[in-house]
C-alpha positions in Angstrom: -51.0 -19.0 -20.3 -48.9 -20.4 -22.9 -48.6 -19.5 -26.7 -50.3 -22.6 -27.6 -53.3 -21.1 -25.8 -53.7 -18.8 -28.7 -53.8 -21.2 -31.7 -55.8 -24.4 -32.9 -53.9 -26.9 -34.9 -55.6 -28.9 -37.4 -53.3 -31.9 -38.2 -53.4 -34.1 -41.2 -52.7 -33.7 -44.9 -53.3 -30.2 -44.8 -52.2 -28.7 -41.7 -54.2 -25.5 -41.0 -53.4 -22.9 -37.9 -56.5 -21.3 -36.2 -56.6 -18.3 -34.3 -57.9 -18.6 -31.1 -57.2 -15.5 -29.0 -55.2 -12.5 -29.4 -53.5 -9.7 -27.2 -53.9 -6.1 -27.8 -51.3 -3.4 -26.8 -53.1 0.1 -25.8 -51.6 3.6 -25.1 -53.3 4.7 -22.2 -53.1 7.8 -20.1 -54.7 9.5 -17.1 -54.7 5.8 -15.2 -55.0 6.0 -11.2 -53.7 2.9 -10.7 -50.1 1.6 -11.1 -51.0 -2.0 -11.9 -49.0 -1.8 -15.1 -45.7 -0.7 -12.9 -46.2 2.7 -14.4 -46.3 2.1 -18.0 -48.1 4.1 -20.4 -50.1 0.9 -22.0 -52.7 -1.7 -21.2 -52.8 -4.9 -23.0 -56.3 -6.8 -23.4 -57.2 -10.5 -24.1 -59.4 -11.3 -26.9 -61.4 -14.4 -28.3 -62.1 -15.1 -32.2 -65.1 -16.5 -33.0 -66.6 -16.9 -36.6 -68.9 -15.2 -37.7 -71.8 -17.5 -39.9 -73.5 -15.1 -41.3 -69.8 -13.5 -43.1 -68.1 -16.7 -43.1 -65.3 -14.9 -41.6 -63.4 -14.9 -38.1 -64.3 -11.8 -35.8 -62.2 -10.5 -32.5 -64.7 -10.3 -30.0 -64.4 -7.9 -26.5 -61.4 -8.1 -24.4 -60.5 -8.1 -21.2 -57.8 -6.5 -19.4 -54.7 -8.6 -18.4 -52.4 -8.0 -15.0 -48.9 -7.1 -15.6 -48.1 -10.7 -14.1 -50.2 -12.8 -17.1 -48.3 -10.2 -19.8 -44.9 -10.9 -18.0 -46.3 -15.1 -18.0 -46.9 -14.9 -21.8 -43.4 -13.0 -22.9 -41.4 -15.3 -20.7 -42.7 -18.1 -22.4 -42.5 -16.9 -26.1 -39.0 -16.4 -25.1 -38.6 -19.8 -23.8 -39.5 -20.8 -27.1 -36.8 -19.4 -29.1 -33.3 -20.6 -29.9 -30.5 -19.1 -28.2 -27.2 -19.7 -29.5 -24.3 -19.1 -27.2 -21.5 -16.4 -28.7 -18.2 -16.4 -27.1 -16.7 -13.1 -27.0 -13.3 -12.3 -28.1 -11.0 -11.4 -25.2 -9.9 -8.1 -26.9 -14.1 -7.0 -26.8 -14.4 -4.6 -23.9 -18.4 -3.8 -25.0 -20.6 -4.1 -27.5 -23.9 -3.1 -27.9 -26.4 -2.4 -31.5 -25.2 0.8 -31.4 -21.2 0.4 -30.8 -18.6 -2.0 -30.3 -15.5 -1.1 -28.0 -12.0 -3.3 -28.7 -8.5 -3.4 -27.5 -5.5 -3.6 -30.2 -2.4 -5.0 -28.8 0.4 -3.1 -29.2 3.3 -3.5 -32.1 5.5 -2.0 -34.6 3.6 -1.3 -38.1 3.8 1.1 -40.5 2.6 4.4 -40.2 2.1 7.3 -43.2 2.1 10.8 -42.2 0.9 13.3 -45.2 1.9 16.9 -43.9 1.8 19.7 -45.8 5.1 20.9 -47.3 6.7 17.6 -47.3 6.4 14.5 -49.1 4.2 11.4 -47.9 6.0 10.0 -45.4 6.1 6.0 -44.7 8.0 4.5 -41.2 8.1 1.6 -39.1 7.2 2.4 -35.9 5.8 1.1 -32.3 2.2 1.6 -31.8 0.7 1.6 -28.4 -1.9 -0.6 -27.3 -5.1 0.7 -28.2 -8.4 0.9 -26.8 -11.0 1.9 -30.3 -14.3 2.3 -30.1 -16.5 2.3 -33.3 -20.4 3.1 -33.5 -23.1 2.9 -36.2 -23.2 6.3 -37.0 -19.7 5.8 -38.6 -17.5 7.2 -35.9 -14.5 5.9 -34.6 -12.9 7.3 -31.5 -9.2 5.7 -29.6 -7.9 6.1 -26.5 -4.1 4.8 -25.4 -4.0 1.7 -22.6 -1.1 0.8 -20.9 -0.7 -3.2 -19.8 -1.7 -6.5 -21.2 -4.4 -7.2 -18.4 -7.9 -7.5 -19.6 -9.4 -3.6 -19.2 -11.9 -3.2 -16.4 -14.1 0.0 -14.7 -10.4 0.9 -12.9 -8.2 0.9 -16.6 -6.5 4.6 -16.8 -7.0 6.1 -20.3 -4.3 7.8 -22.2 -4.9 10.4 -25.0 -3.9 8.0 -28.0 -0.5 9.6 -29.1 -1.5 10.1 -32.6 -2.5 13.3 -34.7 -5.6 13.3 -36.1 -7.2 12.7 -33.4 -9.5 15.0 -31.1 -9.2 16.2 -27.2 -11.9 13.7 -26.7 -10.2 11.1 -29.0 -12.7 11.6 -31.6 -10.6 10.2 -35.3 -10.9 12.7 -37.9 -11.3 10.2 -40.6 -11.5 12.7 -43.4 -12.2 11.3 -46.8 -11.4 7.4 -45.6 -14.5 4.9 -46.4 -16.0 3.4 -42.7 -17.5 0.5 -42.5 -21.5 0.5 -42.5 -21.6 -1.8 -39.2 -20.0 -1.9 -35.8 -19.9 -5.8 -35.6 -17.0 -7.9 -34.7 -16.7 -9.1 -37.8 -16.1 -5.5 -39.2 -13.4 -4.8 -36.7 -10.4 -5.3 -39.6 -12.2 -2.7 -41.3 -12.3 -0.1 -38.5 -8.8 -0.7 -37.6 -7.8 -0.1 -40.8 -9.7 3.2 -41.1 -6.4 4.2 -38.1 -3.7 2.1 -39.2 -3.7 3.0 -43.3 -4.6 6.8 -42.3 -2.0 9.1 -43.5 -1.8 11.4 -40.6 -1.4 15.3 -42.0 -2.2 17.2 -38.7 -2.2 17.5 -34.8 -5.6 17.8 -33.5 -4.8 17.6 -29.7 -1.5 20.2 -28.7 -1.2 17.7 -25.3 -1.7 14.3 -27.5 2.6 13.8 -25.9 4.4 14.7 -23.5 7.7 15.3 -24.8 9.2 16.5 -21.2 8.3 20.3 -22.3 6.2 22.0 -18.9 3.7 23.6 -20.4 5.2 23.3 -24.3 2.2 21.8 -26.6 3.1 19.7 -29.3 2.7 21.0 -32.6 2.8 18.9 -35.9 6.3 19.1 -36.6 7.3 18.1 -32.9 5.0 15.4 -33.1 6.6 14.3 -36.6 9.8 14.1 -34.9 8.8 12.5 -32.3 7.8 9.6 -34.5 10.7 9.8 -36.7 13.6 9.0 -34.2 11.6 5.9 -32.8 12.0 4.9 -36.2 15.4 5.4 -36.5 16.3 4.0 -33.7 14.5 0.8 -34.0 12.7 1.3 -30.7 10.2 -1.9 -30.6 7.8 -0.7 -27.5 5.8 2.6 -27.5 7.6 4.9 -24.5 4.3 4.8 -22.0 5.9 7.1 -20.0 5.5 9.9 -22.6 1.7 9.1 -22.9 -1.1 11.8 -21.7 -3.6 10.9 -18.9 -7.4 11.6 -20.4 -9.1 12.8 -17.7 -12.4 10.4 -18.7 -13.2 6.9 -16.8 -13.5 3.7 -19.3 -17.3 3.7 -19.1 -17.1 7.3 -19.6 -15.0 7.0 -22.9 -17.5 4.5 -24.4 -20.6 5.9 -23.3 -19.4 9.1 -24.9 -18.4 7.3 -28.3 -20.9 4.9 -28.5 -23.8 7.2 -30.4 
């Protein structure tokens, strides 16, 4: 059975397409057999015929289709569709209709601070390599990673050493304007949400390892850490001060993809 089996094509100057048959899907309950793979629907094939008395096309009685019949038709339709091959950029880790996960390489860039009781500050500091996850609900999450290799299931994640980020990696975007979509073409906008943010407070007191055992990192300590990196002109983030995150790459993306 092929898609052309459902239509009659009349050529000539006035091309017309006339329906021959149709597939109807019905919700089914209490089926005793498993002919549809345990699904709660059945499909039926119906012929069309012309009712001469009313001069109109009418759908006739149908016959049930097997699961194999339905699969053949759907497979034929998919083969008719012209598929475009899209190559994923090397920084893309995961992509679906609801989310996108990607990496941002480490680099020296500006960092803004807007801490209560202090004037707005702008420093040039070394940001670590980051894993970002954005979803269609306007949420952004971030974690830190070491090295330059492409991420895999075995990649170890670390807390992003940043203010305004919670223990699970969720970013507090505040009044920032977040993109509506989460496609590859939206990555720069999502990155701006992070890199143009004026950090104001620590959400995760375990975000940095400052060498003080069991000592939580407050906003002032966090600020002084970045201030020291800026004043010394450090060009690479000291990865030894990253704190491991008790989440796998897969679970982190899964949690923030919805």
